[in-house]
C-alpha atoms as a printed R data frame, in Angstrom:
    type eleno elety resid chain resno      x       y       z
1   ATOM     1    CA   MET     A     1 39.828  -8.289   9.076
2   ATOM     2    CA   GLY     A     2 38.818  -9.608   6.042
3   ATOM     3    CA   ARG     A     3 37.664  -7.249   2.953
4   ATOM     4    CA   LEU     A     4 34.319  -7.061   2.545
5   ATOM     5    CA   VAL     A     5 32.110  -9.429   0.392
6   ATOM     6    CA   HIS     A     6 33.314  -8.751  -3.423
7   ATOM     7    CA   HIS     A     7 33.668 -10.195  -6.228
8   ATOM     8    CA   HIS     A     8 36.447 -11.347  -8.464
9   ATOM     9    CA   GLY     A     9 36.548 -11.577 -12.488
10  ATOM    10    CA   TYR     A    10 38.768 -14.102 -13.863
11  ATOM    11    CA   LEU     A    11 38.854 -14.546 -18.151
12  ATOM    12    CA   TRP     A    12 40.666 -17.383 -20.098
13  ATOM    13    CA   THR     A    13 41.209 -17.803 -23.536
14  ATOM    14    CA   GLY     A    14 42.954 -20.598 -25.702
15  ATOM    15    CA   PRO     A    15 42.921 -23.606 -27.930
16  ATOM    16    CA   LYS     A    16 39.798 -25.740 -27.288
17  ATOM    17    CA   GLN     A    17 42.528 -29.234 -26.480
18  ATOM    18    CA   ARG     A    18 44.481 -27.209 -23.558
19  ATOM    19    CA   PHE     A    19 41.057 -26.676 -22.480
20  ATOM    20    CA   ASP     A    20 40.269 -30.582 -22.548
21  ATOM    21    CA   ASP     A    21 43.372 -31.734 -19.962
22  ATOM    22    CA   GLU     A    22 40.375 -31.890 -17.196
23  ATOM    23    CA   ALA     A    23 43.197 -33.138 -15.237
24  ATOM    24    CA   LEU     A    24 45.256 -30.069 -14.359
25  ATOM    25    CA   ARG     A    25 41.752 -28.593 -13.874
26  ATOM    26    CA   ARG     A    26 41.216 -30.107 -10.416
27  ATOM    27    CA   PRO     A    27 43.107 -30.080  -7.694
28  ATOM    28    CA   PRO     A    28 44.849 -33.091  -6.401
29  ATOM    29    CA   HIS     A    29 43.137 -36.439  -4.590
30  ATOM    30    CA   PRO     A    30 43.985 -35.722  -0.784
31  ATOM    31    CA   GLU     A    31 45.115 -39.434  -0.914
32  ATOM    32    CA   PRO     A    32 48.418 -39.849  -3.424
33  ATOM    33    CA   PRO     A    33 48.300 -43.133  -5.764
34  ATOM    34    CA   PRO     A    34 49.908 -46.268  -4.721
35  ATOM    35    CA   ALA     A    35 53.809 -45.859  -4.957
36  ATOM    36    CA   ASP     A    36 54.470 -48.929  -7.526
37  ATOM    37    CA   LYS     A    37 52.194 -47.258 -10.168
38  ATOM    38    CA   ALA     A    38 54.495 -45.190 -11.339
39  ATOM    39    CA   GLU     A    39 52.261 -43.174 -14.278
40  ATOM    40    CA   LEU     A    40 50.051 -42.281 -11.781
41  ATOM    41    CA   VAL     A    41 52.824 -41.071  -9.502
42  ATOM    42    CA   ALA     A    42 53.787 -38.717 -11.990
43  ATOM    43    CA   ARG     A    43 50.919 -37.399 -12.855
44  ATOM    44    CA   TYR     A    44 49.617 -36.527  -9.596
45  ATOM    45    CA   GLU     A    45 52.409 -34.965  -8.936
46  ATOM    46    CA   GLU     A    46 52.165 -33.135 -11.451
47  ATOM    47    CA   VAL     A    47 48.804 -32.107 -11.122
48  ATOM    48    CA   LYS     A    48 50.158 -31.446  -7.593
49  ATOM    49    CA   THR     A    49 52.701 -28.852  -8.900
50  ATOM    50    CA   GLU     A    50 50.563 -27.578 -11.304
51  ATOM    51    CA   PHE     A    51 46.923 -26.538 -10.670
52  ATOM    52    CA   PRO     A    52 47.627 -24.002  -8.666
53  ATOM    53    CA   VAL     A    53 49.751 -22.094 -10.731
54  ATOM    54    CA   VAL     A    54 48.226 -22.818 -14.355
55  ATOM    55    CA   ASP     A    55 45.969 -20.033 -15.845
56  ATOM    56    CA   LEU     A    56 43.270 -22.911 -17.135
57  ATOM    57    CA   PRO     A    57 40.276 -22.391 -15.576
58  ATOM    58    CA   PRO     A    58 39.217 -24.902 -13.150
59  ATOM    59    CA   LEU     A    59 36.299 -27.756 -12.980
60  ATOM    60    CA   GLU     A    60 34.739 -25.863 -10.139
61  ATOM    61    CA   THR     A    61 34.308 -21.910 -10.575
62  ATOM    62    CA   ALA     A    62 35.282 -21.535  -6.234
63  ATOM    63    CA   TYR     A    63 38.831 -22.503  -6.734
64  ATOM    64    CA   TRP     A    64 39.715 -19.593  -9.139
65  ATOM    65    CA   LEU     A    65 40.060 -18.076  -5.087
66  ATOM    66    CA   ALA     A    66 43.175 -20.643  -5.144
67  ATOM    67    CA   LYS     A    67 44.848 -19.577  -8.002
68  ATOM    68    CA   PRO     A    68 47.670 -17.095  -8.176
69  ATOM    69    CA   ALA     A    69 46.328 -13.630  -7.202
70  ATOM    70    CA   GLY     A    70 48.206 -11.984 -10.832
71  ATOM    71    CA   LEU     A    71 44.801 -14.475 -12.724
72  ATOM    72    CA   VAL     A    72 42.407 -11.601 -11.574
73  ATOM    73    CA   ARG     A    73 41.125  -9.090 -14.080
74  ATOM    74    CA   GLY     A    74 39.533  -7.473 -11.518
75  ATOM    75    CA   THR     A    75 37.739  -6.686  -8.504
76  ATOM    76    CA   TRP     A    76 34.857  -5.398  -7.486
77  ATOM    77    CA   GLU     A    77 32.121  -4.657  -3.949
78  ATOM    78    CA   ASP     A    78 29.080  -3.676  -6.488
79  ATOM    79    CA   ALA     A    79 27.670  -6.936  -8.348
80  ATOM    80    CA   LYS     A    80 26.073  -5.072 -10.369
81  ATOM    81    CA   GLU     A    81 29.695  -3.263 -11.256
82  ATOM    82    CA   ALA     A    82 31.308  -7.208 -11.424
83  ATOM    83    CA   ALA     A    83 28.515  -8.253 -13.913
84  ATOM    84    CA   GLN     A    84 29.178  -4.947 -16.215
85  ATOM    85    CA   TRP     A    85 32.751  -5.924 -16.749
86  ATOM    86    CA   LEU     A    86 31.248 -10.127 -17.795
87  ATOM    87    CA   GLY     A    87 28.688  -8.026 -19.972
88  ATOM    88    CA   ASP     A    88 31.240  -5.267 -21.449
89  ATOM    89    CA   GLN     A    89 33.507  -9.323 -22.045
90  ATOM    90    CA   LEU     A    90 30.838 -10.922 -24.535
91  ATOM    91    CA   THR     A    91 30.052  -8.106 -25.947
92  ATOM    92    CA   ALA     A    92 33.477  -7.921 -27.239
93  ATOM    93    CA   TYR     A    93 33.999 -11.479 -27.783
94  ATOM    94    CA   ALA     A    94 30.216 -11.527 -29.648
95  ATOM    95    CA   PRO     A    95 31.385 -11.830 -33.052
96  ATOM    96    CA   ARG     A    96 34.560 -14.735 -32.066
97  ATOM    97    CA   PHE     A    97 31.776 -16.957 -30.780
98  ATOM    98    CA   ALA     A    98 31.000 -20.310 -32.912
99  ATOM    99    CA   SER     A    99 27.295 -20.227 -32.103
100 ATOM   100    CA   ALA     A   100 24.840 -17.651 -33.947
101 ATOM   101    CA   TYR     A   101 22.398 -17.579 -30.847
102 ATOM   102    CA   ASP     A   102 25.369 -16.498 -28.831
103 ATOM   103    CA   ARG     A   103 26.317 -13.857 -31.047
104 ATOM   104    CA   ASP     A   104 23.190 -12.549 -30.816
105 ATOM   105    CA   PRO     A   105 23.075  -8.844 -29.849
106 ATOM   106    CA   ALA     A   106 20.820  -9.340 -26.913
107 ATOM   107    CA   ARG     A   107 22.556 -12.243 -25.035
108 ATOM   108    CA   PRO     A   108 25.317 -10.325 -23.138
109 ATOM   109    CA   THR     A   109 22.921  -8.068 -21.050
110 ATOM   110    CA   ALA     A   110 20.900 -11.127 -20.580
111 ATOM   111    CA   LEU     A   111 24.218 -12.693 -18.827
112 ATOM   112    CA   ALA     A   112 24.754 -10.029 -17.309
113 ATOM   113    CA   ARG     A   113 21.632  -9.069 -15.503
114 ATOM   114    CA   SER     A   114 21.623 -12.304 -14.671
115 ATOM   115    CA   ALA     A   115 24.788 -12.689 -13.550
116 ATOM   116    CA   ALA     A   116 23.765  -9.500 -11.691
117 ATOM   117    CA   GLU     A   117 21.096 -11.279 -10.145
118 ATOM   118    CA   ARG     A   118 23.366 -14.749  -8.873
119 ATOM   119    CA   LEU     A   119 26.391 -12.486  -7.344
120 ATOM   120    CA   GLY     A   120 23.563 -10.450  -4.798
121 ATOM   121    CA   TRP     A   121 23.125 -14.011  -3.546
122 ATOM   122    CA   GLY     A   122 26.553 -14.779  -2.798
123 ATOM   123    CA   GLY     A   123 26.708 -17.283  -5.361
124 ATOM   124    CA   ASP     A   124 28.775 -17.769  -9.048
125 ATOM   125    CA   VAL     A   125 28.723 -16.847 -12.278
126 ATOM   126    CA   ALA     A   126 30.144 -19.070 -14.964
127 ATOM   127    CA   HIS     A   127 30.485 -19.329 -19.202
128 ATOM   128    CA   GLY     A   128 32.359 -21.144 -21.510
129 ATOM   129    CA   PHE     A   129 31.899 -19.924 -25.428
130 ATOM   130    CA   TYR     A   130 33.148 -22.175 -28.824
131 ATOM   131    CA   LEU     A   131 35.251 -19.378 -29.957
132 ATOM   132    CA   GLU     A   132 36.796 -19.716 -34.048
133 ATOM   133    CA   ARG     A   133 38.179 -23.572 -33.955
134 ATOM   134    CA   PRO     A   134 39.554 -24.937 -31.988
135 ATOM   135    CA   ALA     A   135 39.333 -22.458 -29.420
136 ATOM   136    CA   TYR     A   136 37.636 -21.382 -26.195
137 ATOM   137    CA   LEU     A   137 36.513 -18.785 -23.954
138 ATOM   138    CA   SER     A   138 35.919 -19.466 -20.131
139 ATOM   139    CA   LEU     A   139 34.786 -16.291 -17.933
140 ATOM   140    CA   ALA     A   140 34.011 -16.033 -14.197
141 ATOM   141    CA   LEU     A   141 32.739 -13.758 -11.305
142 ATOM   142    CA   VAL     A   142 33.903 -15.451  -8.041
143 ATOM   143    CA   CYS     A   143 32.696 -14.013  -5.230
144 ATOM   144    CA   CYS     A   144 35.070 -13.740  -2.626
145 ATOM   145    CA   SER     A   145 35.079 -13.594   1.732
146 ATOM   146    CA   PRO     A   146 33.480 -15.594   1.896
147 ATOM   147    CA   ASN     A   147 32.647 -17.947  -0.865
148 ATOM   148    CA   ARG     A   148 29.424 -19.950  -0.388
149 ATOM   149    CA   ALA     A   149 30.925 -23.617  -2.516
150 ATOM   150    CA   LYS     A   150 34.291 -22.917  -0.670
151 ATOM   151    CA   PRO     A   151 34.198 -21.054   2.623
152 ATOM   152    CA   GLU     A   152 37.382 -21.747   3.820
153 ATOM   153    CA   SER     A   153 38.908 -19.845   0.709
154 ATOM   154    CA   ALA     A   154 41.399 -17.061   0.960
155 ATOM   155    CA   CYS     A   155 41.099 -14.307  -0.441
156 ATOM   156    CA   PRO     A   156 44.160 -14.753  -3.492
157 ATOM   157    CA   LEU     A   157 45.228 -10.591  -3.412
158 ATOM   158    CA   GLY     A   158 45.638 -11.187   0.475
């Protein structure tokens, strides 16, 4: 029997240039490119090897569940506790946000409240922020066991 519905928290921060490498942020296409396209085959093999293990935030939030368990920053059964973690992270990073709007002290509370509502009905939450240039912060809370977007996904923690 699997675990009850719970939420995993993910946090990534790093150079914006690395975040922009979208090929490593999406799973490889199910069909490899034609063998006569050596450059495409090489990139396909790189993505096939790297996507499951790279710490970059996936383009689709639910794909965090396909990543290594070591990337999970926290797990909560209670949506409000997961949302509180998100709010705490936002508060900690807020002084580094590039946008004055995002630095507003009321913003983390509003985003955490919204996250609790979304998690409460089984949705995922993902936010991204530019930090001092050229850095980027990605935060995600992913519903697990099952996930609405990818119900076939196994819990990364087993």
